[in-house]
PQR file with spaces between the fields and no chain letter, atoms N, CA, C, O and H, PARSE charges and radii, in Angstrom:
ATOM       1  N    MET     1      24.329   -7.060  -12.659 -0.4000 1.5000
ATOM       2  CA   MET     1      23.444   -7.263  -11.594 -0.0000 2.0000
ATOM       3  C    MET     1      22.122   -7.728  -12.584  0.5500 1.7000
ATOM       4  O    MET     1      21.930   -7.165  -13.663 -0.5500 1.4000
ATOM       5  N    ASN     2      21.256   -8.798  -12.094 -0.4000 1.5000
ATOM       6  CA   ASN     2      20.193   -9.373  -12.591 -0.0000 2.0000
ATOM       7  C    ASN     2      19.243   -8.434  -11.860  0.5500 1.7000
ATOM       8  O    ASN     2      19.435   -7.752  -10.854 -0.5500 1.4000
ATOM       9  H    ASN     2      21.411   -9.255  -11.218  0.4000 1.0000
ATOM      10  N    PRO     3      17.931   -8.611  -12.803 -0.5600 1.5000
ATOM      11  CA   PRO     3      16.753   -7.801  -12.152  0.2800 2.0000
ATOM      12  C    PRO     3      16.060   -8.722  -11.043  0.5500 1.7000
ATOM      13  O    PRO     3      16.065   -9.944  -11.193 -0.5500 1.4000
ATOM      14  N    MET     4      15.495   -8.157   -9.989 -0.4000 1.5000
ATOM      15  CA   MET     4      14.993   -8.623   -9.139 -0.0000 2.0000
ATOM      16  C    MET     4      13.885   -9.551   -9.314  0.5500 1.7000
ATOM      17  O    MET     4      13.588  -10.247   -8.343 -0.5500 1.4000
ATOM      18  H    MET     4      15.490   -7.164   -9.868  0.4000 1.0000
ATOM      19  N    SER     5      13.287   -9.662  -10.294 -0.4000 1.5000
ATOM      20  CA   SER     5      12.168  -10.338  -10.797 -0.0000 2.0000
ATOM      21  C    SER     5      12.349  -11.680  -11.011  0.5500 1.7000
ATOM      22  O    SER     5      11.378  -12.428  -11.125 -0.5500 1.4000
ATOM      23  H    SER     5      13.528   -9.097  -11.083  0.4000 1.0000
ATOM      24  N    SER     6      13.702  -12.149  -11.092 -0.4000 1.5000
ATOM      25  CA   SER     6      14.432  -13.248  -11.301 -0.0000 2.0000
ATOM      26  C    SER     6      15.048  -13.741  -10.151  0.5500 1.7000
ATOM      27  O    SER     6      15.756  -14.747  -10.193 -0.5500 1.4000
ATOM      28  H    SER     6      14.491  -11.541  -11.000  0.4000 1.0000
ATOM      29  N    PHE     7      14.795  -12.994   -8.933 -0.4000 1.5000
ATOM      30  CA   PHE     7      15.662  -13.632   -7.749 -0.0000 2.0000
ATOM      31  C    PHE     7      15.179  -14.583   -7.190  0.5500 1.7000
ATOM      32  O    PHE     7      13.975  -14.482   -6.957 -0.5500 1.4000
ATOM      33  H    PHE     7      14.220  -12.176   -8.900  0.4000 1.0000
ATOM      34  N    ASP     8      15.787  -15.701   -6.806 -0.4000 1.5000
ATOM      35  CA   ASP     8      15.523  -16.860   -6.170 -0.0000 2.0000
ATOM      36  C    ASP     8      16.018  -16.485   -4.699  0.5500 1.7000
ATOM      37  O    ASP     8      17.237  -16.438   -4.537 -0.5500 1.4000
ATOM      38  H    ASP     8      16.766  -15.782   -6.996  0.4000 1.0000
ATOM      39  N    PRO     9      15.227  -16.227   -3.666 -0.5600 1.5000
ATOM      40  CA   PRO     9      15.413  -16.067   -2.475  0.2800 2.0000
ATOM      41  C    PRO     9      16.034  -17.477   -1.616  0.5500 1.7000
ATOM      42  O    PRO     9      16.527  -17.405   -0.490 -0.5500 1.4000
ATOM      43  N    ASP    10      15.894  -18.716   -2.394 -0.4000 1.5000
ATOM      44  CA   ASP    10      16.511  -19.685   -1.779 -0.0000 2.0000
ATOM      45  C    ASP    10      17.955  -20.205   -2.274  0.5500 1.7000
ATOM      46  O    ASP    10      18.469  -21.269   -1.928 -0.5500 1.4000
ATOM      47  H    ASP    10      15.494  -18.774   -3.309  0.4000 1.0000
ATOM      48  N    GLN    11      18.380  -19.473   -2.945 -0.4000 1.5000
ATOM      49  CA   GLN    11      19.646  -19.454   -3.470 -0.0000 2.0000
ATOM      50  C    GLN    11      20.754  -18.244   -2.774  0.5500 1.7000
ATOM      51  O    GLN    11      20.447  -17.068   -2.974 -0.5500 1.4000
ATOM      52  H    GLN    11      17.962  -18.609   -3.225  0.4000 1.0000
ATOM      53  N    PRO    12      21.965  -18.522   -2.007 -0.5600 1.5000
ATOM      54  CA   PRO    12      22.724  -17.486   -1.754  0.2800 2.0000
ATOM      55  C    PRO    12      23.206  -16.604   -3.048  0.5500 1.7000
ATOM      56  O    PRO    12      23.543  -17.042   -4.148 -0.5500 1.4000
ATOM      57  N    SER    13      23.150  -15.311   -2.638 -0.4000 1.5000
ATOM      58  CA   SER    13      23.494  -14.511   -3.522 -0.0000 2.0000
ATOM      59  C    SER    13      23.798  -13.213   -3.068  0.5500 1.7000
ATOM      60  O    SER    13      23.597  -13.021   -1.869 -0.5500 1.4000
ATOM      61  H    SER    13      22.877  -14.954   -1.745  0.4000 1.0000
ATOM      62  N    GLN    14      24.325  -12.079   -3.880 -0.4000 1.5000
ATOM      63  CA   GLN    14      24.379  -10.577   -3.465 -0.0000 2.0000
ATOM      64  C    GLN    14      23.538  -10.000   -4.009  0.5500 1.7000
ATOM      65  O    GLN    14      23.270  -10.288   -5.175 -0.5500 1.4000
ATOM      66  H    GLN    14      24.488  -12.236   -4.854  0.4000 1.0000
ATOM      67  N    VAL    15      22.896   -9.061   -3.372 -0.4000 1.5000
ATOM      68  CA   VAL    15      21.838   -8.014   -3.394 -0.0000 2.0000
ATOM      69  C    VAL    15      22.162   -6.886   -3.343  0.5500 1.7000
ATOM      70  O    VAL    15      23.099   -6.620   -2.590 -0.5500 1.4000
ATOM      71  H    VAL    15      23.113   -8.827   -2.425  0.4000 1.0000
ATOM      72  N    HIS    16      21.536   -5.811   -4.101 -0.4000 1.5000
ATOM      73  CA   HIS    16      22.168   -4.591   -4.102 -0.0000 2.0000
ATOM      74  C    HIS    16      20.842   -3.539   -3.213  0.5500 1.7000
ATOM      75  O    HIS    16      19.629   -3.734   -3.296 -0.5500 1.4000
ATOM      76  H    HIS    16      20.775   -6.027   -4.712  0.4000 1.0000
ATOM      77  N    ASP    17      21.365   -2.706   -2.597 -0.4000 1.5000
ATOM      78  CA   ASP    17      20.518   -2.305   -1.472 -0.0000 2.0000
ATOM      79  C    ASP    17      20.486   -0.481   -2.083  0.5500 1.7000
ATOM      80  O    ASP    17      21.399    0.281   -1.764 -0.5500 1.4000
ATOM      81  H    ASP    17      22.350   -2.548   -2.529  0.4000 1.0000
ATOM      82  N    ALA    18      19.531   -0.106   -2.797 -0.4000 1.5000
ATOM      83  CA   ALA    18      19.472    1.314   -3.158 -0.0000 2.0000
ATOM      84  C    ALA    18      19.421    2.278   -2.363  0.5500 1.7000
ATOM      85  O    ALA    18      19.481    3.468   -2.673 -0.5500 1.4000
ATOM      86  H    ALA    18      18.789   -0.725   -3.056  0.4000 1.0000
ATOM      87  N    VAL    19      19.292    1.770   -1.158 -0.4000 1.5000
ATOM      88  CA   VAL    19      19.240    3.203    0.323 -0.0000 2.0000
ATOM      89  C    VAL    19      20.308    3.255    0.547  0.5500 1.7000
ATOM      90  O    VAL    19      20.712    4.417    0.565 -0.5500 1.4000
ATOM      91  H    VAL    19      19.242    0.803   -0.906  0.4000 1.0000
ATOM      92  N    SER    20      21.380    2.186    0.836 -0.4000 1.5000
ATOM      93  CA   SER    20      22.683    2.518    1.284 -0.0000 2.0000
ATOM      94  C    SER    20      23.759    2.580   -0.009  0.5500 1.7000
ATOM      95  O    SER    20      24.894    3.049    0.065 -0.5500 1.4000
ATOM      96  H    SER    20      21.051    1.242    0.821  0.4000 1.0000
ATOM      97  N    ASP    21      23.244    2.095   -1.009 -0.4000 1.5000
ATOM      98  CA   ASP    21      24.265    1.735   -2.400 -0.0000 2.0000
ATOM      99  C    ASP    21      25.213    0.908   -1.892  0.5500 1.7000
ATOM     100  O    ASP    21      26.375    1.294   -2.017 -0.5500 1.4000
ATOM     101  H    ASP    21      22.322    1.714   -1.069  0.4000 1.0000
ATOM     102  N    ARG    22      25.004   -0.218   -1.305 -0.4000 1.5000
ATOM     103  CA   ARG    22      25.982   -1.329   -0.909 -0.0000 2.0000
ATOM     104  C    ARG    22      25.348   -2.565   -1.325  0.5500 1.7000
ATOM     105  O    ARG    22      24.129   -2.736   -1.279 -0.5500 1.4000
ATOM     106  H    ARG    22      24.060   -0.531   -1.203  0.4000 1.0000
ATOM     107  N    ILE    23      26.256   -3.499   -1.768 -0.4000 1.5000
ATOM     108  CA   ILE    23      26.269   -4.835   -2.177 -0.0000 2.0000
ATOM     109  C    ILE    23      26.212   -5.755   -0.546  0.5500 1.7000
ATOM     110  O    ILE    23      27.083   -5.726    0.323 -0.5500 1.4000
ATOM     111  H    ILE    23      27.246   -3.360   -1.806  0.4000 1.0000
ATOM     112  N    LEU    24      25.171   -6.366   -0.525 -0.4000 1.5000
ATOM     113  CA   LEU    24      24.905   -7.093    0.893 -0.0000 2.0000
ATOM     114  C    LEU    24      24.615   -8.661    0.434  0.5500 1.7000
ATOM     115  O    LEU    24      23.783   -8.912   -0.439 -0.5500 1.4000
ATOM     116  H    LEU    24      24.464   -6.390   -1.231  0.4000 1.0000
ATOM     117  N    ASP    25      25.407   -9.721    1.128 -0.4000 1.5000
ATOM     118  CA   ASP    25      25.462  -10.939    0.984 -0.0000 2.0000
ATOM     119  C    ASP    25      23.887  -11.544    1.279  0.5500 1.7000
ATOM     120  O    ASP    25      23.167  -10.962    2.090 -0.5500 1.4000
ATOM     121  H    ASP    25      26.082   -9.517    1.837  0.4000 1.0000
ATOM     122  N    TRP    26      23.501  -12.543    0.680 -0.4000 1.5000
ATOM     123  CA   TRP    26      21.767  -12.861    1.237 -0.0000 2.0000
ATOM     124  C    TRP    26      21.972  -14.244    1.260  0.5500 1.7000
ATOM     125  O    TRP    26      22.151  -14.925    0.251 -0.5500 1.4000
ATOM     126  H    TRP    26      24.086  -13.015    0.021  0.4000 1.0000
ATOM     127  N    PRO    27      21.946  -14.668    2.430 -0.5600 1.5000
ATOM     128  CA   PRO    27      22.031  -16.136    2.579  0.2800 2.0000
ATOM     129  C    PRO    27      20.400  -16.678    2.638  0.5500 1.7000
ATOM     130  O    PRO    27      19.327  -16.246    3.058 -0.5500 1.4000
ATOM     131  N    ALA    28      20.917  -17.918    1.936 -0.4000 1.5000
ATOM     132  CA   ALA    28      19.582  -18.423    1.976 -0.0000 2.0000
ATOM     133  C    ALA    28      18.692  -18.814    2.901  0.5500 1.7000
ATOM     134  O    ALA    28      17.669  -19.372    2.505 -0.5500 1.4000
ATOM     135  H    ALA    28      21.789  -18.269    1.594  0.4000 1.0000
ATOM     136  N    GLY    29      18.888  -18.613    4.227 -0.4000 1.5000
ATOM     137  CA   GLY    29      18.184  -18.922    5.350 -0.0000 2.0000
ATOM     138  C    GLY    29      17.448  -17.869    5.606  0.5500 1.7000
ATOM     139  O    GLY    29      16.663  -17.938    6.552 -0.5500 1.4000
ATOM     140  H    GLY    29      19.719  -18.159    4.549  0.4000 1.0000
ATOM     141  N    TRP    30      17.539  -16.606    4.787 -0.4000 1.5000
ATOM     142  CA   TRP    30      16.567  -15.738    4.781 -0.0000 2.0000
ATOM     143  C    TRP    30      15.331  -15.962    3.907  0.5500 1.7000
ATOM     144  O    TRP    30      14.424  -15.130    3.925 -0.5500 1.4000
ATOM     145  H    TRP    30      18.176  -16.549    4.019  0.4000 1.0000
ATOM     146  N    ALA    31      15.272  -16.894    3.256 -0.4000 1.5000
ATOM     147  CA   ALA    31      14.066  -17.072    2.010 -0.0000 2.0000
ATOM     148  C    ALA    31      12.497  -17.116    2.633  0.5500 1.7000
ATOM     149  O    ALA    31      11.518  -16.666    2.037 -0.5500 1.4000
ATOM     150  H    ALA    31      16.008  -17.570    3.241  0.4000 1.0000
ATOM     151  N    HIS    32      12.471  -17.761    3.973 -0.4000 1.5000
ATOM     152  CA   HIS    32      11.267  -17.711    4.725 -0.0000 2.0000
ATOM     153  C    HIS    32      10.968  -16.554    4.899  0.5500 1.7000
ATOM     154  O    HIS    32       9.776  -16.357    4.664 -0.5500 1.4000
ATOM     155  H    HIS    32      13.267  -18.126    4.457  0.4000 1.0000
ATOM     156  N    MET    33      11.633  -15.500    5.276 -0.4000 1.5000
ATOM     157  CA   MET    33      11.162  -14.339    5.556 -0.0000 2.0000
ATOM     158  C    MET    33      10.938  -13.537    4.165  0.5500 1.7000
ATOM     159  O    MET    33      10.319  -12.489    4.347 -0.5500 1.4000
ATOM     160  H    MET    33      12.601  -15.660    5.468  0.4000 1.0000
ATOM     161  N    TRP    34      11.312  -13.795    2.768 -0.4000 1.5000
ATOM     162  CA   TRP    34      11.442  -13.228    1.909 -0.0000 2.0000
ATOM     163  C    TRP    34       9.599  -13.171    1.322  0.5500 1.7000
ATOM     164  O    TRP    34       9.023  -12.244    0.753 -0.5500 1.4000
ATOM     165  H    TRP    34      11.815  -14.646    2.620  0.4000 1.0000
ATOM     166  N    SER    35       9.121  -14.376    1.687 -0.4000 1.5000
ATOM     167  CA   SER    35       7.616  -14.833    1.137 -0.0000 2.0000
ATOM     168  C    SER    35       6.712  -13.694    1.891  0.5500 1.7000
ATOM     169  O    SER    35       5.841  -13.022    1.340 -0.5500 1.4000
ATOM     170  H    SER    35       9.588  -15.129    2.149  0.4000 1.0000
ATOM     171  N    ARG    36       7.144  -13.608    3.422 -0.4000 1.5000
ATOM     172  CA   ARG    36       6.137  -12.574    4.091 -0.0000 2.0000
ATOM     173  C    ARG    36       6.624  -11.395    4.162  0.5500 1.7000
ATOM     174  O    ARG    36       5.894  -10.646    4.813 -0.5500 1.4000
ATOM     175  H    ARG    36       7.852  -14.154    3.870  0.4000 1.0000
ATOM     176  N    TYR    37       7.768  -10.804    3.674 -0.4000 1.5000
ATOM     177  CA   TYR    37       8.112   -9.359    3.739 -0.0000 2.0000
ATOM     178  C    TYR    37       8.557   -8.836    2.588  0.5500 1.7000
ATOM     179  O    TYR    37       8.985   -7.689    2.716 -0.5500 1.4000
ATOM     180  H    TYR    37       8.361  -11.412    3.146  0.4000 1.0000
ATOM     181  N    ALA    38       8.603   -9.298    1.475 -0.4000 1.5000
ATOM     182  CA   ALA    38       8.875   -8.591    0.198 -0.0000 2.0000
ATOM     183  C    ALA    38       7.920   -8.246   -0.723  0.5500 1.7000
ATOM     184  O    ALA    38       7.089   -9.047   -1.152 -0.5500 1.4000
ATOM     185  H    ALA    38       8.255  -10.229    1.370  0.4000 1.0000
ATOM     186  N    VAL    39       7.984   -7.248   -1.007 -0.4000 1.5000
ATOM     187  CA   VAL    39       6.975   -6.312   -1.955 -0.0000 2.0000
ATOM     188  C    VAL    39       7.538   -5.945   -3.088  0.5500 1.7000
ATOM     189  O    VAL    39       8.167   -4.887   -3.116 -0.5500 1.4000
ATOM     190  H    VAL    39       8.659   -6.597   -0.659  0.4000 1.0000
ATOM     191  N    LEU    40       7.403   -6.873   -4.415 -0.4000 1.5000
ATOM     192  CA   LEU    40       8.154   -5.932   -5.498 -0.0000 2.0000
ATOM     193  C    LEU    40       7.259   -4.975   -6.228  0.5500 1.7000
ATOM     194  O    LEU    40       6.053   -5.142   -6.407 -0.5500 1.4000
ATOM     195  H    LEU    40       6.892   -7.733   -4.392  0.4000 1.0000
ATOM     196  N    GLU    41       7.904   -4.058   -6.590 -0.4000 1.5000
ATOM     197  CA   GLU    41       7.535   -2.855   -6.926 -0.0000 2.0000
ATOM     198  C    GLU    41       7.895   -2.900   -8.332  0.5500 1.7000
ATOM     199  O    GLU    41       8.979   -2.438   -8.688 -0.5500 1.4000
ATOM     200  H    GLU    41       8.884   -3.923   -6.445  0.4000 1.0000
ATOM     201  N    GLU    42       6.812   -3.590   -9.447 -0.4000 1.5000
ATOM     202  CA   GLU    42       7.105   -4.046  -10.902 -0.0000 2.0000
ATOM     203  C    GLU    42       7.712   -2.943  -11.842  0.5500 1.7000
ATOM     204  O    GLU    42       8.522   -3.072  -12.761 -0.5500 1.4000
ATOM     205  H    GLU    42       5.932   -3.966   -9.158  0.4000 1.0000
ATOM     206  N    SER    43       6.995   -1.650  -11.277 -0.4000 1.5000
ATOM     207  CA   SER    43       7.404   -0.625  -12.436 -0.0000 2.0000
ATOM     208  C    SER    43       9.034   -0.336  -12.487  0.5500 1.7000
ATOM     209  O    SER    43       9.573   -0.125  -13.573 -0.5500 1.4000
ATOM     210  H    SER    43       6.338   -1.545  -10.531  0.4000 1.0000
ATOM     211  N    ALA    44       9.734   -0.338  -11.337 -0.4000 1.5000
ATOM     212  CA   ALA    44      10.852   -0.221  -11.025 -0.0000 2.0000
ATOM     213  C    ALA    44      11.701   -1.204  -10.820  0.5500 1.7000
ATOM     214  O    ALA    44      12.833   -1.005  -10.381 -0.5500 1.4000
ATOM     215  H    ALA    44       9.296   -0.509  -10.455  0.4000 1.0000
ATOM     216  N    ASP    45      11.222   -2.399  -11.127 -0.4000 1.5000
ATOM     217  CA   ASP    45      11.779   -3.775  -10.750 -0.0000 2.0000
ATOM     218  C    ASP    45      12.708   -4.065   -9.447  0.5500 1.7000
ATOM     219  O    ASP    45      13.786   -4.651   -9.349 -0.5500 1.4000
ATOM     220  H    ASP    45      10.302   -2.561  -11.484  0.4000 1.0000
ATOM     221  N    SER    46      12.140   -3.630   -8.789 -0.4000 1.5000
ATOM     222  CA   SER    46      12.739   -3.398   -7.464 -0.0000 2.0000
ATOM     223  C    SER    46      12.000   -3.814   -6.242  0.5500 1.7000
ATOM     224  O    SER    46      10.779   -3.690   -6.341 -0.5500 1.4000
ATOM     225  H    SER    46      11.264   -3.153   -8.870  0.4000 1.0000
ATOM     226  N    VAL    47      12.491   -4.321   -5.005 -0.4000 1.5000
ATOM     227  CA   VAL    47      11.537   -5.289   -4.017 -0.0000 2.0000
ATOM     228  C    VAL    47      12.307   -4.251   -2.544  0.5500 1.7000
ATOM     229  O    VAL    47      13.481   -4.085   -2.213 -0.5500 1.4000
ATOM     230  H    VAL    47      13.483   -4.421   -4.925  0.4000 1.0000
ATOM     231  N    HIS    48      10.977   -3.723   -1.952 -0.4000 1.5000
ATOM     232  CA   HIS    48      11.071   -3.366   -0.750 -0.0000 2.0000
ATOM     233  C    HIS    48      10.898   -4.522    0.456  0.5500 1.7000
ATOM     234  O    HIS    48       9.888   -5.216    0.573 -0.5500 1.4000
ATOM     235  H    HIS    48      10.024   -3.858   -2.221  0.4000 1.0000
ATOM     236  N    PHE    49      11.929   -4.587    1.220 -0.4000 1.5000
ATOM     237  CA   PHE    49      12.275   -5.716    2.002 -0.0000 2.0000
ATOM     238  C    PHE    49      12.888   -5.234    3.248  0.5500 1.7000
ATOM     239  O    PHE    49      14.001   -4.708    3.252 -0.5500 1.4000
ATOM     240  H    PHE    49      12.749   -4.023    1.124  0.4000 1.0000
ATOM     241  N    LEU    50      12.050   -5.436    4.495 -0.4000 1.5000
ATOM     242  CA   LEU    50      12.730   -4.807    5.877 -0.0000 2.0000
ATOM     243  C    LEU    50      13.450   -3.699    5.932  0.5500 1.7000
ATOM     244  O    LEU    50      14.468   -3.703    6.624 -0.5500 1.4000
ATOM     245  H    LEU    50      11.146   -5.863    4.492  0.4000 1.0000
ATOM     246  N    GLY    51      13.033   -2.431    5.155 -0.4000 1.5000
ATOM     247  CA   GLY    51      13.787   -1.097    5.098 -0.0000 2.0000
ATOM     248  C    GLY    51      14.629   -1.129    4.046  0.5500 1.7000
ATOM     249  O    GLY    51      15.177   -0.043    3.852 -0.5500 1.4000
ATOM     250  H    GLY    51      12.206   -2.427    4.593  0.4000 1.0000
ATOM     251  N    LEU    52      15.004   -2.217    3.102 -0.4000 1.5000
ATOM     252  CA   LEU    52      15.779   -1.923    2.033 -0.0000 2.0000
ATOM     253  C    LEU    52      15.040   -1.916    1.072  0.5500 1.7000
ATOM     254  O    LEU    52      13.903   -2.383    1.134 -0.5500 1.4000
ATOM     255  H    LEU    52      14.559   -3.099    3.260  0.4000 1.0000
ATOM     256  N    ILE    53      15.670   -1.252   -0.270 -0.4000 1.5000
ATOM     257  CA   ILE    53      15.033   -1.404   -1.444 -0.0000 2.0000
ATOM     258  C    ILE    53      16.032   -2.084   -2.217  0.5500 1.7000
ATOM     259  O    ILE    53      17.103   -1.586   -2.566 -0.5500 1.4000
ATOM     260  H    ILE    53      16.594   -0.873   -0.321  0.4000 1.0000
ATOM     261  N    LEU    54      15.564   -3.444   -2.511 -0.4000 1.5000
ATOM     262  CA   LEU    54      16.673   -4.262   -3.307 -0.0000 2.0000
ATOM     263  C    LEU    54      16.387   -4.053   -5.093  0.5500 1.7000
ATOM     264  O    LEU    54      15.292   -4.168   -5.642 -0.5500 1.4000
ATOM     265  H    LEU    54      14.694   -3.849   -2.228  0.4000 1.0000
ATOM     266  N    ASP    55      17.435   -3.789   -5.628 -0.4000 1.5000
ATOM     267  CA   ASP    55      17.356   -3.326   -6.966 -0.0000 2.0000
ATOM     268  C    ASP    55      18.195   -3.964   -8.216  0.5500 1.7000
ATOM     269  O    ASP    55      18.242   -3.554   -9.376 -0.5500 1.4000
ATOM     270  H    ASP    55      18.325   -3.695   -5.181  0.4000 1.0000
ATOM     271  N    GLY    56      18.959   -5.294   -7.520 -0.4000 1.5000
ATOM     272  CA   GLY    56      19.300   -6.045   -8.347 -0.0000 2.0000
ATOM     273  C    GLY    56      20.092   -7.222   -7.844  0.5500 1.7000
ATOM     274  O    GLY    56      19.969   -7.224   -6.620 -0.5500 1.4000
ATOM     275  H    GLY    56      18.921   -5.627   -6.578  0.4000 1.0000
ATOM     276  N    TRP    57      20.784   -8.137   -8.202 -0.4000 1.5000
ATOM     277  CA   TRP    57      21.127   -9.151   -7.629 -0.0000 2.0000
ATOM     278  C    TRP    57      22.296   -9.996   -8.572  0.5500 1.7000
ATOM     279  O    TRP    57      22.406   -9.765   -9.776 -0.5500 1.4000
ATOM     280  H    TRP    57      20.884   -8.136   -9.197  0.4000 1.0000
ATOM     281  N    LYS    58      23.018  -10.849   -7.970 -0.4000 1.5000
ATOM     282  CA   LYS    58      24.185  -11.553   -8.626 -0.0000 2.0000
ATOM     283  C    LYS    58      24.356  -12.886   -7.932  0.5500 1.7000
ATOM     284  O    LYS    58      24.086  -13.022   -6.739 -0.5500 1.4000
ATOM     285  H    LYS    58      22.928  -11.037   -6.992  0.4000 1.0000
ATOM     286  N    SER    59      24.804  -13.860   -8.688 -0.4000 1.5000
ATOM     287  CA   SER    59      24.958  -15.187   -7.873 -0.0000 2.0000
ATOM     288  C    SER    59      26.344  -15.058   -7.029  0.5500 1.7000
ATOM     289  O    SER    59      27.201  -14.208   -7.268 -0.5500 1.4000
ATOM     290  H    SER    59      25.023  -13.750   -9.657  0.4000 1.0000
ATOM     291  N    MET    60      26.413  -15.902   -6.145 -0.4000 1.5000
ATOM     292  CA   MET    60      27.753  -15.785   -5.397 -0.0000 2.0000
ATOM     293  C    MET    60      28.555  -16.547   -5.922  0.5500 1.7000
ATOM     294  O    MET    60      28.142  -17.683   -6.157 -0.5500 1.4000
ATOM     295  H    MET    60      25.717  -16.593   -5.950  0.4000 1.0000
ATOM     296  N    ALA    61      29.982  -16.198   -6.292 -0.4000 1.5000
ATOM     297  CA   ALA    61      30.984  -16.605   -6.953 -0.0000 2.0000
ATOM     298  C    ALA    61      31.227  -18.020   -6.185  0.5500 1.7000
ATOM     299  O    ALA    61      31.176  -18.042   -4.956 -0.5500 1.4000
ATOM     300  H    ALA    61      30.317  -15.276   -6.101  0.4000 1.0000
ATOM     301  N    ALA    62      31.443  -18.978   -6.795 -0.4000 1.5000
ATOM     302  CA   ALA    62      32.023  -19.975   -6.338 -0.0000 2.0000
ATOM     303  C    ALA    62      33.401  -19.621   -5.634  0.5500 1.7000
ATOM     304  O    ALA    62      34.085  -18.649   -5.957 -0.5500 1.4000
ATOM     305  H    ALA    62      31.485  -18.960   -7.794  0.4000 1.0000
ATOM     306  N    PRO    63      33.750  -20.592   -4.560 -0.5600 1.5000
ATOM     307  CA   PRO    63      34.880  -20.313   -3.687  0.2800 2.0000
ATOM     308  C    PRO    63      36.141  -20.876   -4.537  0.5500 1.7000
ATOM     309  O    PRO    63      36.133  -22.006   -5.024 -0.5500 1.4000
ATOM     310  N    ILE    64      37.213  -19.983   -4.662 -0.4000 1.5000
ATOM     311  CA   ILE    64      38.237  -20.463   -5.431 -0.0000 2.0000
ATOM     312  C    ILE    64      39.152  -21.528   -4.786  0.5500 1.7000
ATOM     313  O    ILE    64      39.645  -21.136   -3.728 -0.5500 1.4000
ATOM     314  H    ILE    64      37.220  -19.064   -4.266  0.4000 1.0000
ATOM     315  N    SER    65      39.492  -22.740   -5.149 -0.4000 1.5000
ATOM     316  CA   SER    65      39.961  -23.548   -4.719 -0.0000 2.0000
ATOM     317  C    SER    65      41.552  -23.328   -4.877  0.5500 1.7000
ATOM     318  O    SER    65      42.196  -23.178   -5.915 -0.5500 1.4000
ATOM     319  H    SER    65      39.092  -23.058   -6.008  0.4000 1.0000
ATOM     320  N    SER    66      41.951  -23.350   -3.664 -0.4000 1.5000
ATOM     321  CA   SER    66      43.745  -23.514   -3.165 -0.0000 2.0000
ATOM     322  C    SER    66      44.364  -24.721   -3.954  0.5500 1.7000
ATOM     323  O    SER    66      45.589  -24.802   -4.046 -0.5500 1.4000
ATOM     324  H    SER    66      41.427  -23.472   -2.820  0.4000 1.0000
ATOM     325  N    GLU    67      43.495  -25.716   -4.559 -0.4000 1.5000
ATOM     326  CA   GLU    67      44.341  -27.006   -4.969 -0.0000 2.0000
ATOM     327  C    GLU    67      44.744  -26.618   -6.061  0.5500 1.7000
ATOM     328  O    GLU    67      43.982  -25.892   -6.699 -0.5500 1.4000
ATOM     329  H    GLU    67      42.500  -25.650   -4.484  0.4000 1.0000
ATOM     330  N    ARG    68      46.097  -26.976   -6.654 -0.4000 1.5000
ATOM     331  CA   ARG    68      46.159  -26.694   -8.002 -0.0000 2.0000
ATOM     332  C    ARG    68      45.602  -28.111   -9.019  0.5500 1.7000
ATOM     333  O    ARG    68      45.503  -29.264   -8.599 -0.5500 1.4000
ATOM     334  H    ARG    68      46.716  -27.566   -6.135  0.4000 1.0000
ATOM     335  N    PRO    69      45.383  -27.782  -10.011 -0.5600 1.5000
ATOM     336  CA   PRO    69      44.725  -28.748  -11.033  0.2800 2.0000
ATOM     337  C    PRO    69      45.802  -29.621  -11.266  0.5500 1.7000
ATOM     338  O    PRO    69      46.976  -29.269  -11.153 -0.5500 1.4000
ATOM     339  N    PRO    70      45.406  -30.847  -11.614 -0.5600 1.5000
ATOM     340  CA   PRO    70      46.449  -31.880  -11.787  0.2800 2.0000
ATOM     341  C    PRO    70      47.277  -31.748  -13.364  0.5500 1.7000
ATOM     342  O    PRO    70      46.764  -31.412  -14.432 -0.5500 1.4000
ATOM     343  N    ARG    71      48.557  -32.091  -13.126 -0.4000 1.5000
ATOM     344  CA   ARG    71      49.071  -31.924  -14.305 -0.0000 2.0000
ATOM     345  C    ARG    71      49.052  -32.920  -15.298  0.5500 1.7000
ATOM     346  O    ARG    71      49.138  -34.115  -15.016 -0.5500 1.4000
ATOM     347  H    ARG    71      48.974  -32.364  -12.259  0.4000 1.0000
ATOM     348  N    THR    72      48.937  -32.468  -16.516 -0.4000 1.5000
ATOM     349  CA   THR    72      48.493  -33.213  -17.835 -0.0000 2.0000
ATOM     350  C    THR    72      49.678  -33.410  -18.569  0.5500 1.7000
ATOM     351  O    THR    72      50.540  -32.533  -18.500 -0.5500 1.4000
ATOM     352  H    THR    72      48.867  -31.497  -16.745  0.4000 1.0000
ATOM     353  N    GLY    73      49.895  -34.535  -19.346 -0.4000 1.5000
ATOM     354  CA   GLY    73      51.028  -34.715  -20.244 -0.0000 2.0000
ATOM     355  C    GLY    73      52.174  -34.788  -20.078  0.5500 1.7000
ATOM     356  O    GLY    73      52.529  -34.599  -18.914 -0.5500 1.4000
ATOM     357  H    GLY    73      49.196  -35.247  -19.403  0.4000 1.0000
ATOM     358  N    ARG    74      53.156  -35.051  -20.997 -0.4000 1.5000
ATOM     359  CA   ARG    74      54.515  -35.262  -20.343 -0.0000 2.0000
ATOM     360  C    ARG    74      54.855  -36.332  -19.806  0.5500 1.7000
ATOM     361  O    ARG    74      55.970  -36.438  -19.294 -0.5500 1.4000
ATOM     362  H    ARG    74      52.868  -35.205  -21.943  0.4000 1.0000
């Protein structure tokens, strides 16, 4: 997980909530609430946000394509 100090709320990602010890999907549509409600706890590199304590994040993995790559050679 990446530190919350490098979190970009405008990007879809997954965040870890220390209160519930769960990974939550972060939709980019919540970015407008981030600037209003997020409080960075710098000493712990966590963020208090609407009852959650977010202490790490990771990028959403690109969806796996069901298409096969083109064959090469032969």
